C-alpha atoms as an extended CHARMM CRD file, in Angstrom:
* protein
*
       152  EXT
         1         1  SER       CA             -0.6150000000      -34.7340000000      -17.2970000000  PROA      1               0.0000000000
         2         2  GLY       CA             -2.3110000000      -36.1030000000      -20.3770000000  PROA      2               0.0000000000
         3         3  ARG       CA             -2.7640000000      -34.4270000000      -23.7230000000  PROA      3               0.0000000000
         4         4  GLY       CA             -5.4740000000      -35.0460000000      -26.2140000000  PROA      4               0.0000000000
         5         5  ASN       CA             -6.3350000000      -38.8070000000      -26.1550000000  PROA      5               0.0000000000
         6         6  ILE       CA             -3.4100000000      -39.5930000000      -23.8610000000  PROA      6               0.0000000000
         7         7  GLU       CA             -4.6600000000      -40.1780000000      -20.3120000000  PROA      7               0.0000000000
         8         8  GLY       CA             -3.0130000000      -38.1540000000      -17.5900000000  PROA      8               0.0000000000
         9         9  ARG       CA             -2.2670000000      -38.7510000000      -13.9610000000  PROA      9               0.0000000000
        10        10  ALA       CA             -2.2970000000      -36.3530000000      -10.9830000000  PROA      10              0.0000000000
        11        11  ILE       CA             -0.6540000000      -36.8660000000       -7.6130000000  PROA      11              0.0000000000
        12        12  ILE       CA             -2.1800000000      -34.7180000000       -4.8110000000  PROA      12              0.0000000000
        13        13  GLN       CA             -0.1720000000      -34.3240000000       -1.6570000000  PROA      13              0.0000000000
        14        14  THR       CA             -2.2040000000      -33.3460000000        1.3630000000  PROA      14              0.0000000000
        15        15  ILE       CA             -2.3500000000      -33.6700000000        5.1340000000  PROA      15              0.0000000000
        16        16  THR       CA             -6.1610000000      -34.0530000000        4.8840000000  PROA      16              0.0000000000
        17        17  PRO       CA             -6.8640000000      -36.8040000000        2.4480000000  PROA      17              0.0000000000
        18        18  GLU       CA            -10.4080000000      -37.2130000000        3.9190000000  PROA      18              0.0000000000
        19        19  SER       CA            -11.2080000000      -33.6660000000        2.9130000000  PROA      19              0.0000000000
        20        20  GLU       CA            -14.3280000000      -33.3990000000        0.7460000000  PROA      20              0.0000000000
        21        21  ILE       CA            -12.5240000000      -30.9360000000       -1.5320000000  PROA      21              0.0000000000
        22        22  ILE       CA             -9.8420000000      -33.5500000000       -2.2400000000  PROA      22              0.0000000000
        23        23  SER       CA            -12.5070000000      -36.2680000000       -2.8540000000  PROA      23              0.0000000000
        24        24  LEU       CA            -14.4130000000      -33.9740000000       -5.2960000000  PROA      24              0.0000000000
        25        25  ALA       CA            -11.2140000000      -33.0710000000       -7.1530000000  PROA      25              0.0000000000
        26        26  ALA       CA            -10.2660000000      -36.7350000000       -7.4410000000  PROA      26              0.0000000000
        27        27  ALA       CA            -13.7290000000      -37.5780000000       -8.7320000000  PROA      27              0.0000000000
        28        28  GLN       CA            -13.7050000000      -34.4720000000      -10.9820000000  PROA      28              0.0000000000
        29        29  ASP       CA            -17.1510000000      -33.5790000000       -9.6190000000  PROA      29              0.0000000000
        30        30  TYR       CA            -17.1190000000      -29.8940000000      -10.5500000000  PROA      30              0.0000000000
        31        31  GLU       CA            -20.8350000000      -29.3330000000      -10.0250000000  PROA      31              0.0000000000
        32        32  ARG       CA            -20.8370000000      -30.5770000000       -6.4290000000  PROA      32              0.0000000000
        33        33  PHE       CA            -17.6380000000      -28.6710000000       -5.7220000000  PROA      33              0.0000000000
        34        34  TYR       CA            -19.3060000000      -25.4900000000       -7.0190000000  PROA      34              0.0000000000
        35        35  GLU       CA            -22.4730000000      -26.0860000000       -5.0010000000  PROA      35              0.0000000000
        36        36  ASN       CA            -20.4130000000      -26.5720000000       -1.7860000000  PROA      36              0.0000000000
        37        37  GLU       CA            -18.1120000000      -23.6670000000       -2.4730000000  PROA      37              0.0000000000
        38        38  ILE       CA            -20.8620000000      -21.1410000000       -3.3860000000  PROA      38              0.0000000000
        39        39  ALA       CA            -22.8780000000      -22.1250000000       -0.2200000000  PROA      39              0.0000000000
        40        40  PHE       CA            -19.6830000000      -21.5870000000        1.8850000000  PROA      40              0.0000000000
        41        41  ARG       CA            -19.0390000000      -18.2080000000        0.2640000000  PROA      41              0.0000000000
        42        42  LYS       CA            -22.5850000000      -17.0210000000        0.7660000000  PROA      42              0.0000000000
        43        43  ALA       CA            -22.5810000000      -18.0190000000        4.4650000000  PROA      43              0.0000000000
        44        44  LEU       CA            -19.2450000000      -16.1650000000        5.0930000000  PROA      44              0.0000000000
        45        45  VAL       CA            -20.1230000000      -13.2140000000        2.8690000000  PROA      45              0.0000000000
        46        46  TYR       CA            -17.2810000000      -13.7670000000        0.3920000000  PROA      46              0.0000000000
        47        47  PRO       CA            -17.2240000000      -12.9370000000       -3.2850000000  PROA      47              0.0000000000
        48        48  PRO       CA            -19.2930000000      -13.0580000000       -5.4010000000  PROA      48              0.0000000000
        49        49  PHE       CA            -21.7330000000      -12.0480000000       -2.6170000000  PROA      49              0.0000000000
        50        50  CYS       CA            -19.5540000000       -9.0210000000       -1.7520000000  PROA      50              0.0000000000
        51        51  ASP       CA            -16.3410000000       -7.2510000000       -2.6430000000  PROA      51              0.0000000000
        52        52  ILE       CA            -13.3800000000       -7.5030000000       -0.2600000000  PROA      52              0.0000000000
        53        53  CYS       CA            -11.4710000000       -4.2240000000        0.2480000000  PROA      53              0.0000000000
        54        54  LEU       CA             -8.0230000000       -4.2890000000        1.8740000000  PROA      54              0.0000000000
        55        55  VAL       CA             -7.1390000000       -1.0070000000        3.4910000000  PROA      55              0.0000000000
        56        56  GLY       CA             -3.4460000000       -1.1540000000        4.2090000000  PROA      56              0.0000000000
        57        57  PHE       CA             -1.2090000000        1.1280000000        6.3290000000  PROA      57              0.0000000000
        58        58  ALA       CA              2.5980000000        1.1390000000        6.3590000000  PROA      58              0.0000000000
        59        59  GLY       CA              5.2930000000        3.2090000000        8.0440000000  PROA      59              0.0000000000
        60        60  THR       CA              8.5550000000        3.0220000000        9.9760000000  PROA      60              0.0000000000
        61        61  GLU       CA              6.9980000000        3.8140000000       13.4020000000  PROA      61              0.0000000000
        62        62  GLU       CA              4.7690000000        0.9210000000       14.5410000000  PROA      62              0.0000000000
        63        63  GLN       CA              2.6570000000        2.9270000000       17.0270000000  PROA      63              0.0000000000
        64        64  LYS       CA              1.9890000000        5.6450000000       14.3850000000  PROA      64              0.0000000000
        65        65  VAL       CA              0.9050000000        3.0160000000       11.8520000000  PROA      65              0.0000000000
        66        66  LYS       CA             -1.2950000000        1.3510000000       14.4210000000  PROA      66              0.0000000000
        67        67  LYS       CA             -2.8940000000        4.7250000000       15.3940000000  PROA      67              0.0000000000
        68        68  ALA       CA             -3.4180000000        5.5520000000       11.7190000000  PROA      68              0.0000000000
        69        69  ALA       CA             -5.3280000000        2.3190000000       11.1370000000  PROA      69              0.0000000000
        70        70  LEU       CA             -7.4200000000        2.8250000000       14.2340000000  PROA      70              0.0000000000
        71        71  SER       CA             -8.1590000000        6.4480000000       13.2740000000  PROA      71              0.0000000000
        72        72  PHE       CA             -9.2360000000        5.3620000000        9.7660000000  PROA      72              0.0000000000
        73        73  PHE       CA            -11.3970000000        2.6070000000       11.3020000000  PROA      73              0.0000000000
        74        74  GLU       CA            -13.1180000000        5.0860000000       13.6900000000  PROA      74              0.0000000000
        75        75  GLU       CA            -13.7100000000        7.5410000000       10.9120000000  PROA      75              0.0000000000
        76        76  LEU       CA            -15.1650000000        4.7750000000        8.6990000000  PROA      76              0.0000000000
        77        77  LYS       CA            -17.5310000000        3.7140000000       11.5240000000  PROA      77              0.0000000000
        78        78  SER       CA            -18.5360000000        7.3100000000       12.0720000000  PROA      78              0.0000000000
        79        79  LYS       CA            -19.4260000000        7.8160000000        8.4270000000  PROA      79              0.0000000000
        80        80  LEU       CA            -21.3250000000        4.5130000000        8.3430000000  PROA      80              0.0000000000
        81        81  SER       CA            -23.4580000000        5.6020000000       11.2460000000  PROA      81              0.0000000000
        82        82  GLY       CA            -24.1060000000        9.0170000000        9.5770000000  PROA      82              0.0000000000
        83        83  GLU       CA            -24.2510000000       10.0860000000        5.9810000000  PROA      83              0.0000000000
        84        84  TYR       CA            -23.4270000000        6.5880000000        4.6770000000  PROA      84              0.0000000000
        85        85  SER       CA            -25.7870000000        4.6470000000        6.9360000000  PROA      85              0.0000000000
        86        86  HSD       CA            -27.3470000000        3.1330000000        3.8420000000  PROA      86              0.0000000000
        87        87  LEU       CA            -24.1300000000        1.1660000000        3.1330000000  PROA      87              0.0000000000
        88        88  LYS       CA            -23.7620000000       -2.2310000000        4.6550000000  PROA      88              0.0000000000
        89        89  MET       CA            -20.2130000000       -3.1720000000        5.5470000000  PROA      89              0.0000000000
        90        90  ILE       CA            -18.4440000000       -5.8340000000        7.6440000000  PROA      90              0.0000000000
        91        91  ILE       CA            -15.1730000000       -4.4770000000        8.9940000000  PROA      91              0.0000000000
        92        92  LEU       CA            -12.4270000000       -6.7460000000       10.2920000000  PROA      92              0.0000000000
        93        93  GLY       CA             -9.5370000000       -5.1430000000       12.1200000000  PROA      93              0.0000000000
        94        94  PRO       CA             -7.5570000000       -3.0840000000       12.3810000000  PROA      94              0.0000000000
        95        95  ALA       CA             -4.8590000000       -5.7210000000       12.9300000000  PROA      95              0.0000000000
        96        96  PRO       CA             -1.2120000000       -6.2340000000       11.9900000000  PROA      96              0.0000000000
        97        97  ALA       CA             -0.7940000000       -7.5340000000        8.4510000000  PROA      97              0.0000000000
        98        98  LYS       CA             -0.0100000000      -11.2090000000        7.9430000000  PROA      98              0.0000000000
        99        99  ILE       CA              3.6760000000      -10.2240000000        7.5880000000  PROA      99              0.0000000000
       100       100  ALA       CA              3.7700000000       -7.3290000000       10.0520000000  PROA      100             0.0000000000
       101       101  LYS       CA              7.0840000000       -5.8450000000        9.0120000000  PROA      101             0.0000000000
       102       102  ILE       CA              8.7720000000       -5.6690000000        5.6010000000  PROA      102             0.0000000000
       103       103  SER       CA             11.7770000000       -3.4950000000        4.6280000000  PROA      103             0.0000000000
       104       104  ASN       CA             11.7560000000       -1.8140000000        8.0420000000  PROA      104             0.0000000000
       105       105  LYS       CA              8.0510000000       -0.8200000000        7.5690000000  PROA      105             0.0000000000
       106       106  TYR       CA              5.3440000000       -1.9440000000        9.9200000000  PROA      106             0.0000000000
       107       107  ARG       CA              2.0610000000       -2.8630000000        8.3130000000  PROA      107             0.0000000000
       108       108  TYR       CA             -1.5260000000       -2.8200000000        9.5810000000  PROA      108             0.0000000000
       109       109  ARG       CA             -4.7670000000       -3.5620000000        7.7030000000  PROA      109             0.0000000000
       110       110  LEU       CA             -8.4980000000       -3.3650000000        7.7780000000  PROA      110             0.0000000000
       111       111  ILE       CA            -10.5330000000       -5.8280000000        5.7460000000  PROA      111             0.0000000000
       112       112  VAL       CA            -13.9840000000       -4.5440000000        4.6410000000  PROA      112             0.0000000000
       113       113  LYS       CA            -16.5960000000       -6.6920000000        3.0790000000  PROA      113             0.0000000000
       114       114  CYS       CA            -19.1080000000       -4.6000000000        1.0790000000  PROA      114             0.0000000000
       115       115  ARG       CA            -20.5840000000       -3.9210000000       -2.3400000000  PROA      115             0.0000000000
       116       116  MET       CA            -18.1520000000       -1.6210000000       -4.0780000000  PROA      116             0.0000000000
       117       117  ASN       CA            -20.7090000000        0.6210000000       -5.7130000000  PROA      117             0.0000000000
       118       118  SER       CA            -20.3730000000        4.3470000000       -6.4780000000  PROA      118             0.0000000000
       119       119  SER       CA            -21.4490000000        5.3120000000       -2.9190000000  PROA      119             0.0000000000
       120       120  ALA       CA            -18.8220000000        3.0600000000       -1.3240000000  PROA      120             0.0000000000
       121       121  ARG       CA            -16.1550000000        4.3810000000       -3.6940000000  PROA      121             0.0000000000
       122       122  GLN       CA            -17.1470000000        7.8870000000       -2.7370000000  PROA      122             0.0000000000
       123       123  LEU       CA            -16.8560000000        7.0640000000        0.9320000000  PROA      123             0.0000000000
       124       124  PHE       CA            -13.4070000000        5.4710000000        0.5630000000  PROA      124             0.0000000000
       125       125  THR       CA            -12.2260000000        8.4080000000       -1.5400000000  PROA      125             0.0000000000
       126       126  GLN       CA            -13.3600000000       10.8530000000        1.2330000000  PROA      126             0.0000000000
       127       127  LEU       CA            -11.6140000000        8.7760000000        3.8810000000  PROA      127             0.0000000000
       128       128  LEU       CA             -8.3230000000        8.5910000000        1.9890000000  PROA      128             0.0000000000
       129       129  LYS       CA             -8.3350000000       12.3210000000        1.2390000000  PROA      129             0.0000000000
       130       130  GLY       CA             -9.0140000000       13.0980000000        4.9070000000  PROA      130             0.0000000000
       131       131  PHE       CA             -6.3280000000       10.6390000000        5.9620000000  PROA      131             0.0000000000
       132       132  TYR       CA             -3.6700000000       12.2740000000        3.6960000000  PROA      132             0.0000000000
       133       133  LYS       CA             -4.6240000000       15.7670000000        4.9290000000  PROA      133             0.0000000000
       134       134  ASP       CA             -4.0410000000       14.7650000000        8.5170000000  PROA      134             0.0000000000
       135       135  LYS       CA             -0.4720000000       15.8000000000        9.2860000000  PROA      135             0.0000000000
       136       136  LYS       CA             -0.0420000000       13.5780000000       12.3390000000  PROA      136             0.0000000000
       137       137  PHE       CA              0.0510000000       10.5320000000        9.9570000000  PROA      137             0.0000000000
       138       138  GLY       CA              2.4090000000       12.2240000000        7.4700000000  PROA      138             0.0000000000
       139       139  LYS       CA              4.9060000000        9.3710000000        7.4270000000  PROA      139             0.0000000000
       140       140  VAL       CA              2.2630000000        6.6470000000        7.1630000000  PROA      140             0.0000000000
       141       141  SER       CA              1.0550000000        5.5270000000        3.7130000000  PROA      141             0.0000000000
       142       142  ALA       CA             -2.4590000000        4.0990000000        3.0960000000  PROA      142             0.0000000000
       143       143  ILE       CA             -3.7730000000        2.0780000000        0.2190000000  PROA      143             0.0000000000
       144       144  ILE       CA             -7.1110000000        0.6010000000       -0.6940000000  PROA      144             0.0000000000
       145       145  ASP       CA             -7.0830000000       -2.5880000000       -2.7890000000  PROA      145             0.0000000000
       146       146  VAL       CA            -10.4640000000       -3.8870000000       -4.0040000000  PROA      146             0.0000000000
       147       147  ASN       CA            -10.6720000000       -7.6470000000       -4.3770000000  PROA      147             0.0000000000
       148       148  PRO       CA             -6.8990000000       -8.1590000000       -3.8730000000  PROA      148             0.0000000000
       149       149  ASP       CA             -5.1120000000      -11.2970000000       -4.9740000000  PROA      149             0.0000000000
       150       150  ASP       CA             -3.6210000000      -11.5420000000       -1.4530000000  PROA      150             0.0000000000
       151       151  ILE       CA             -4.7790000000      -10.0830000000        1.8670000000  PROA      151             0.0000000000
       152       152  MET       CA             -1.3940000000       -8.8130000000        3.0220000000  PROA      152             0.0000000000
C-alpha cells in the first residue's frame, strides 16, 4: 500500500464482486458504507443498538452441558417474565457452539441481545450464582462475555 504521497494499490479477492460492500470499499465511499451498515445493524438489533452477551457452557458430558444451557435459558425466561419484566432481551439458543467440542469439552451457548445496564448485570449475576450453586451441573462451567470479539 502507499505511504505519504506514494499512491497505493489494493487487491480484493472475493466470490461476490457484485457486493455493494465491495463496491463501496473500492470507491472509498465511507459515508454510504456507514449509512448502509448502521441501518442494517438497527434492523437486526446489533450494536450499537444493543449489547450482545454470549453465555457459554462447557463440560465433558454433552447431555449435562446441554441440560445446563437449557436450565439457564428457562431460568432467564422465568426472571424476565417476573421481577425483571422491565428488561427487554432477545434470546437466541441454547444451541451447540460454532465449534461444538474442543479439548474433549462440549460447548453450548446462548446469545442474548440487550442493553447491559445495572439491572441486566444484576440479573446475570443472580443467574450465574444460582447456576454454580446447583450441584447437578457441578462439572459444567458457565461464562458470560459481553460484546465478545467472537461468538464461540
